[in-house]
C-alpha positions as CSV (number, residue, x, y, z in Angstrom):
1,M,0.0,0.0,0.0
2,N,2.9,2.4,0.9
3,S,4.5,1.7,-2.4
4,I,1.3,2.7,-4.3
5,K,1.1,5.9,-2.3
6,K,4.8,6.7,-3.1
7,L,4.2,5.9,-6.8
8,F,1.2,8.2,-6.8
9,K,3.1,11.1,-5.1
10,K,5.9,10.7,-7.6
11,Y,3.8,10.4,-10.8
12,W,0.6,12.1,-9.8
13,L,0.7,14.7,-12.6
14,F,1.2,12.0,-15.3
15,I,-1.7,9.9,-13.8
16,I,-4.1,12.8,-13.8
17,L,-3.1,13.8,-17.3
18,A,-3.7,10.2,-18.5
19,L,-7.2,10.2,-16.9
20,I,-8.1,13.5,-18.6
21,V,-6.9,12.3,-22.0
22,G,-8.8,9.1,-21.6
23,T,-12.0,10.9,-20.6
24,L,-11.7,13.3,-23.6
25,L,-11.2,10.3,-26.0
26,S,-14.3,8.6,-24.6
27,F,-16.4,11.7,-25.2
28,Y,-15.0,12.0,-28.8
29,T,-15.7,8.3,-29.5
30,I,-19.3,8.6,-28.2
31,N,-20.0,11.8,-30.2
32,K,-18.2,10.5,-33.3
33,F,-19.6,7.0,-33.5
34,G,-22.5,6.7,-31.0
35,G,-23.1,3.8,-28.7
36,D,-23.4,1.3,-31.6
37,G,-20.1,2.2,-33.2
38,I,-21.7,4.0,-36.2
39,K,-20.2,7.3,-37.3
40,K,-22.9,9.9,-36.9
41,D,-21.6,12.4,-39.3
42,L,-21.8,10.2,-42.4
43,S,-24.9,10.1,-44.6
44,L,-26.5,7.0,-46.0
45,I,-25.6,6.2,-49.6
46,P,-27.3,4.1,-52.2
47,S,-26.0,0.8,-53.5
48,P,-25.3,0.6,-57.3
49,K,-27.7,-1.4,-59.5
50,I,-25.6,-3.9,-61.6
51,K,-27.1,-6.5,-63.9
52,E,-26.9,-10.0,-62.4
53,F,-26.5,-13.3,-64.1
54,S,-28.0,-16.2,-62.1
55,L,-26.0,-19.4,-61.5
56,N,-26.9,-23.0,-61.3
57,T,-23.8,-23.8,-59.3
58,S,-22.4,-22.6,-56.0
59,L,-19.5,-20.2,-55.5
60,N,-16.2,-21.6,-54.3
61,Y,-14.4,-18.9,-52.3
62,S,-11.9,-21.0,-50.2
63,E,-9.0,-19.4,-52.0
64,L,-10.4,-16.0,-51.2
65,Q,-10.2,-16.6,-47.5
66,K,-6.4,-16.6,-47.8
67,E,-6.5,-13.0,-49.3
68,K,-5.4,-10.2,-47.0
69,I,-7.6,-7.0,-47.0
70,N,-5.6,-4.1,-45.6
71,I,-8.0,-1.3,-46.6
72,K,-10.3,-0.4,-43.8
73,E,-11.8,2.9,-45.0
74,E,-12.3,4.6,-48.4
75,N,-13.7,8.0,-49.5
76,V,-17.1,8.3,-51.0
77,Y,-17.7,11.1,-53.6
78,E,-20.7,13.0,-54.8
79,V,-20.6,13.7,-58.6
80,D,-22.8,15.5,-61.1
81,N,-25.2,14.0,-63.5
82,T,-23.2,14.7,-66.6
83,L,-25.0,16.3,-69.5
84,I,-23.9,17.9,-72.7
85,S,-25.8,21.1,-73.6
86,D,-26.9,22.0,-77.2
87,K,-24.2,24.6,-77.3
88,E,-21.5,22.3,-76.1
89,A,-22.5,19.6,-78.7
90,I,-22.4,22.1,-81.6
91,S,-19.0,23.3,-80.4
92,I,-17.6,19.8,-80.3
93,A,-18.9,19.2,-83.9
94,Q,-17.3,22.3,-85.1
95,K,-13.9,21.1,-83.6
96,F,-14.3,18.0,-85.8
97,N,-15.0,20.3,-88.8
98,F,-18.7,19.5,-89.2
99,K,-20.6,22.3,-90.9
100,I,-24.1,20.7,-91.3
101,I,-27.0,20.8,-89.0
102,P,-27.3,17.7,-86.8
103,K,-30.2,15.2,-86.9
104,V,-31.9,15.0,-83.5
105,Y,-33.6,11.9,-82.2
106,Q,-34.6,10.3,-78.9
107,D,-34.1,6.9,-77.6
108,Q,-37.6,5.8,-76.6
109,E,-36.4,3.2,-74.1
110,N,-34.1,5.4,-72.0
111,N,-35.3,8.8,-73.1
112,N,-31.8,9.8,-74.1
113,I,-31.4,12.7,-76.6
114,F,-28.9,12.3,-79.5
115,Y,-27.4,14.7,-81.9
116,E,-26.0,13.1,-85.0
117,W,-23.8,14.4,-87.8
118,S,-23.0,12.4,-90.9
119,E,-20.8,13.5,-93.8
120,E,-19.2,11.6,-96.6
121,D,-15.9,11.2,-94.8
122,K,-16.8,11.2,-91.1
123,Y,-19.5,10.6,-88.5
124,L,-20.3,12.0,-85.1
125,S,-22.9,11.0,-82.5
126,I,-23.4,12.8,-79.2
127,N,-25.7,11.5,-76.4
128,L,-26.6,14.7,-74.7
129,S,-28.3,12.9,-71.8
130,M,-25.3,10.7,-70.9
131,A,-22.4,12.9,-72.2
132,E,-21.3,10.0,-74.5
133,I,-19.5,10.8,-77.7
134,E,-18.6,8.6,-80.7
135,Y,-16.6,9.9,-83.7
136,Q,-15.3,8.0,-86.7
137,K,-13.9,8.7,-90.1
138,N,-15.3,6.9,-93.1
139,N,-12.1,6.4,-95.0
140,L,-11.1,2.9,-94.2
141,E,-9.9,2.2,-97.7
142,S,-7.5,5.2,-97.8
143,I,-6.2,4.4,-94.3
144,S,-5.5,0.8,-95.3
145,Q,-3.2,2.2,-98.0
146,E,-1.2,4.6,-95.9
147,K,2.5,4.0,-96.0
148,G,4.9,3.9,-93.1
149,V,4.5,2.5,-89.6
150,L,2.5,3.5,-86.5
151,L,4.1,5.4,-83.7
152,N,5.3,3.5,-80.7
153,P,2.8,3.5,-77.8
154,D,4.5,6.2,-75.8
155,Q,4.5,8.7,-78.6
156,A,1.0,7.7,-79.6
157,E,-0.2,8.2,-76.0
158,E,1.3,11.7,-76.0
159,I,-0.6,12.6,-79.2
160,A,-3.8,11.2,-77.8
161,R,-3.5,13.1,-74.5
162,K,-2.8,16.3,-76.4
163,F,-6.0,15.7,-78.5
164,L,-8.1,15.1,-75.4
165,E,-6.7,18.3,-73.8
166,D,-7.4,20.4,-76.9
167,F,-11.0,19.1,-76.9
168,Q,-11.4,19.5,-73.2
169,F,-12.0,15.8,-72.7
170,L,-9.7,15.3,-69.8
171,P,-11.1,14.3,-66.4
172,P,-11.6,16.7,-63.5
173,E,-8.8,17.5,-61.0
174,N,-7.8,14.6,-58.6
175,I,-9.0,12.1,-61.2
176,D,-6.2,10.4,-63.2
177,L,-6.5,9.2,-66.8
178,I,-4.6,5.9,-67.1
179,L,-3.7,4.0,-70.2
180,I,-4.9,0.5,-69.5
181,S,-4.4,-1.2,-72.9
182,K,-3.1,-0.8,-76.5
183,K,-4.2,-2.8,-79.5
184,Y,-2.8,-3.0,-83.0
185,L,-5.6,-3.2,-85.6
186,Q,-5.6,-4.3,-89.2
187,I,-8.3,-3.2,-91.6
188,N,-10.2,-6.0,-93.3
189,E,-12.6,-4.4,-95.8
190,V,-15.2,-2.7,-93.6
191,Y,-13.9,-4.2,-90.3
192,F,-10.7,-4.1,-88.4
193,N,-9.2,-7.0,-86.4
194,E,-6.6,-7.1,-83.6
195,I,-3.2,-8.4,-84.5
196,K,0.2,-8.7,-82.7
197,S,2.4,-7.2,-85.4
198,P,2.8,-3.3,-85.3
199,Q,4.4,-3.4,-88.7
200,E,1.3,-5.0,-90.3
201,A,-1.2,-2.8,-88.4
202,N,-3.2,0.1,-89.8
203,L,-4.4,1.6,-86.5
204,L,-3.4,1.8,-82.9
205,Q,-6.2,1.7,-80.4
206,L,-5.4,3.3,-77.0
207,D,-7.8,2.6,-74.1
208,F,-7.9,4.9,-71.1
209,Q,-9.7,4.7,-67.8
210,Y,-10.3,7.0,-64.9
211,Q,-8.6,6.3,-61.6
212,I,-8.9,7.9,-58.2
213,N,-6.3,7.1,-55.6
214,E,-4.9,4.4,-57.9
215,K,-8.3,2.6,-58.0
216,N,-10.2,2.1,-61.3
217,L,-13.5,3.8,-62.0
218,L,-15.8,1.3,-63.7
219,E,-17.8,2.3,-66.8
220,T,-15.6,5.4,-67.4
221,F,-13.4,4.9,-70.5
222,I,-12.0,6.8,-73.4
223,S,-10.7,5.0,-76.6
224,V,-8.6,6.8,-79.2
225,Y,-7.6,5.2,-82.5
226,L,-4.6,6.7,-84.4
227,T,-3.6,6.2,-88.0
228,K,-0.1,6.0,-89.4
229,N,-0.4,9.7,-90.3
230,N,-1.1,10.3,-86.6
231,D,-4.7,11.4,-87.3
232,I,-7.6,10.6,-85.0
233,F,-9.6,7.9,-86.8
234,R,-12.0,7.1,-84.0
235,L,-13.0,8.3,-80.6
236,I,-15.2,6.7,-78.0
237,Y,-15.8,8.9,-75.0
238,N,-17.7,8.0,-71.9
239,P,-16.7,10.3,-69.0
240,S,-19.6,9.6,-66.5
241,F,-19.1,12.9,-64.6
242,K,-17.4,16.3,-64.7
243,E,-17.5,17.5,-61.1
244,I,-16.6,15.6,-57.9
245,K,-16.8,16.3,-54.2
246,N,-15.6,14.2,-51.3
247,I,-18.4,13.6,-48.8
248,G,-16.5,11.5,-46.3
249,L,-14.4,8.6,-45.3
250,Y,-16.5,5.4,-44.9
251,P,-15.6,2.2,-43.1
252,L,-15.4,-0.9,-45.3
253,K,-16.6,-4.5,-44.7
254,T,-14.2,-6.9,-43.1
255,K,-13.1,-10.1,-44.7
256,E,-15.5,-12.0,-42.4
257,E,-18.4,-9.7,-43.5
258,I,-17.5,-10.3,-47.2
259,I,-17.5,-14.1,-46.8
260,K,-20.8,-13.9,-45.0
261,K,-22.2,-12.0,-48.0
262,L,-20.8,-14.5,-50.5
263,E,-22.7,-17.3,-48.6
264,T,-26.0,-15.7,-49.7
265,I,-25.1,-15.1,-53.4
266,N,-25.8,-17.2,-56.5
267,F,-25.0,-14.7,-59.3
268,L,-22.1,-13.1,-61.2
269,H,-21.8,-9.7,-62.8
270,Y,-19.2,-10.3,-65.5
271,I,-18.1,-13.3,-67.6
272,D,-15.5,-13.1,-70.3
273,K,-14.7,-15.9,-72.8
274,K,-11.7,-14.9,-74.7
275,G,-13.2,-11.4,-75.5
276,Y,-16.6,-12.7,-76.6
277,Y,-20.0,-12.1,-75.1
278,V,-21.2,-14.9,-73.0
279,T,-25.0,-15.6,-73.3
280,S,-27.2,-16.3,-70.3
281,D,-27.6,-19.9,-71.5
282,E,-23.8,-20.4,-71.4
283,I,-23.7,-18.9,-67.9
284,K,-26.2,-21.6,-66.7
285,N,-23.7,-24.1,-68.1
286,L,-21.0,-23.1,-65.6
287,S,-20.0,-26.2,-63.7
288,T,-17.5,-24.6,-61.4
289,V,-16.9,-21.0,-60.1
290,S,-13.8,-20.3,-58.1
291,L,-13.1,-16.8,-56.6
292,N,-9.5,-16.1,-55.7
293,K,-8.8,-12.3,-55.9
294,I,-10.3,-9.2,-54.3
295,E,-9.6,-5.5,-54.9
296,V,-11.2,-2.2,-54.4
297,T,-12.7,-0.3,-57.3
298,Y,-15.3,2.5,-57.8
299,L,-18.6,2.8,-59.6
300,K,-21.0,5.7,-60.2
301,T,-24.5,5.1,-58.8
302,K,-27.3,6.1,-61.2
303,Q,-29.9,7.6,-58.9
304,K,-31.2,11.2,-58.6
305,E,-28.2,12.0,-56.6
306,N,-25.0,10.4,-58.0
307,Y,-22.1,9.0,-56.0
308,L,-18.8,7.3,-56.6
309,I,-18.8,4.5,-54.1
310,P,-16.1,1.9,-53.5
311,L,-16.8,-1.7,-54.5
312,F,-15.0,-5.0,-53.9
313,L,-14.2,-6.5,-57.2
314,I,-14.0,-10.2,-56.6
315,S,-12.7,-12.2,-59.5
316,G,-11.6,-15.7,-60.4
317,K,-12.1,-18.5,-62.9
318,G,-15.1,-20.5,-64.1
319,T,-15.4,-23.8,-66.1
320,L,-18.2,-24.4,-68.6
321,K,-19.6,-27.9,-68.9
322,N,-17.7,-28.4,-72.1
323,G,-14.4,-27.7,-70.2
324,E,-13.8,-24.2,-71.6
325,Q,-12.3,-21.7,-69.1
326,V,-13.8,-18.3,-68.6
327,E,-12.9,-15.3,-66.4
328,I,-15.6,-14.3,-63.9
329,S,-16.2,-11.6,-61.4
330,L,-18.8,-10.0,-59.1
331,Y,-19.1,-6.8,-57.2
332,L,-20.0,-6.2,-53.6
333,P,-20.6,-2.7,-52.1
334,A,-17.4,-2.2,-50.0
335,V,-19.0,0.2,-47.5
336,K,-20.4,-1.5,-44.4
337,D,-24.1,-2.2,-44.7
338,D,-24.9,0.3,-41.9
339,Y,-24.2,3.1,-44.3
340,L,-26.2,1.8,-47.3
341,L,-29.7,2.7,-48.1
342,N,-30.4,-0.6,-49.7
343,P,-27.7,-3.1,-48.5
């Protein structure tokens, strides 16, 4: 007892300071998280709606249980519902040297409004409602006869980025535009096929994707096709948004919570068979589905208020009943269910 008294007399100041700090931290935790551990200052966010493909077999995620998940929190962003105005559409067409009045039509299924320009040597379509742009020249025959060779990918990427900058097609600040693939294409009459040889190719296709904090943004992509003369032959532009605002740092599901979710799932979101579309009938012919990799990505929700929310991209391999191998993946909202409007 005497030793405790001596210890208190000697270190009384440190003991009192420790008690004060502990009390303050307790108040902070209660105010910040509440009694149930939920952060009070974070608003509920919607889950994205992604087309699902039902399975007739169960998911095997034993390999996934060995994966380490070190990310515990990620930012959620509010973004604008991107539109292109009449004035902006006309300005874009002028930059592509179109001088005619566009045809206007409406997609009855989705109520999207399109402006379309078509001249003898080029074509342009702009979806004003979704801010999607597709441009292409109609001179495949002359391009197939161009002499010389295509630029190397680094030089071609520099030209493509300069073109996107000049047309104001670059993403907003704090969003990176990353080159994710390059393809050499050979023109075959009215089509073009991917080949391995740069010397025999007529076009170089550069595919870009948005990234935020080194994480891919799904469904945001830009493809630029360059000719041997370094002209833009084709552009596919799907930006998804122009403005972005960080609304908070949200806690993510633990590995145990992910596994628990997988136990209730009998669907996939993506199946790829050597670059070809896989039909729903083929999906039902999957005999095995094995998930072995998990990473964080982002997707824009498509509600009245749009958000960029983190998802777990869970991928692996599948086997069709004929023995053919396919790549498969599914997405889970990464944010804990407590913060989702429709978990």
